[in-house]
C-alpha positions as semicolon CSV with decimal commas, in nm:
position;residue;x (nm);y (nm);z (nm)
1;K;12,993;9,995;0,257
2;G;13,270;9,827;0,062
3;A;13,644;9,767;0,085
4;M;13,862;9,951;0,334
5;T;14,042;10,244;0,172
6;N;14,239;10,547;0,287
7;L;13,910;10,738;0,275
8;S;13,729;10,489;0,499
9;T;13,632;10,560;0,857
10;T;13,701;10,259;1,080
11;L;13,616;10,205;1,446
12;A;13,811;9,941;1,641
13;L;13,694;9,811;1,980
14;E;13,902;9,587;2,205
15;C;13,700;9,510;2,513
16;A;13,763;9,140;2,575
17;C;14,029;9,215;2,838
18;A;13,996;9,388;3,174
19;G;14,072;9,724;3,016
20;L;13,934;9,903;2,713
21;S;14,096;10,013;2,389
22;L;13,919;10,218;2,124
23;A;14,057;10,353;1,800
24;L;13,899;10,555;1,525
25;R;14,075;10,591;1,192
26;K;13,946;10,853;0,952
27;G;14,148;10,875;0,635
28;D;14,512;10,892;0,744
29;T;14,439;11,006;1,100
30;T;14,396;10,774;1,399
31;I;14,266;10,875;1,741
32;A;14,283;10,621;2,024
33;F;14,178;10,574;2,385
34;T;14,313;10,306;2,621
35;T;14,259;10,232;2,989
36;A;14,331;9,940;3,219
37;T;14,039;10,037;3,443
38;P;13,839;9,736;3,562
39;R;13,474;9,722;3,453
40;S;13,561;9,925;3,146
41;S;13,219;9,842;3,001
42;D;13,086;10,112;3,236
43;I;13,288;10,379;3,055
44;L;13,258;10,241;2,701
45;P;12,962;10,458;2,588
46;T;13,110;10,782;2,722
47;E;13,460;10,721;2,587
48;L;13,326;10,612;2,249
49;Q;13,122;10,931;2,227
50;N;13,430;11,139;2,327
51;L;13,643;10,966;2,063
52;M;13,386;11,029;1,791
53;Q;13,352;11,395;1,891
54;Q;13,732;11,441;1,879
55;A;13,737;11,298;1,528
56;C;13,425;11,490;1,416
57;V;13,263;11,159;1,319
58;E;12,895;11,063;1,333
59;V;12,778;10,701;1,354
60;S;12,661;10,722;0,992
61;D;13,019;10,812;0,886
62;I;13,162;10,479;1,007
63;D;13,234;10,240;0,720
64;H;13,386;9,951;0,918
65;I;13,375;9,826;1,277
66;L;13,646;9,591;1,402
67;V;13,598;9,407;1,731
68;T;13,763;9,139;1,939
69;T;13,546;8,836;2,000
70;G;13,685;8,714;2,332
71;P;13,682;8,521;2,543
72;G;13,698;8,794;2,798
73;S;13,524;8,982;3,074
74;F;13,314;9,203;2,848
75;T;13,239;8,975;2,555
């Protein structure tokens, strides 16, 4: 959708390690979730949905997705 700006909505996923870190930045506001729980891939869908609900963001609102590429347990 173009270059990242202060008006962009960006989702960041870090799931290459044993835990899980998610962050959603909408404008100047960032909401994050982090856990060191093993097998965090089991909770990824639920926590991602919770994060998006907290930020009042729909999938279609996301302009950029940032991810780690591993190596790791999930990737």
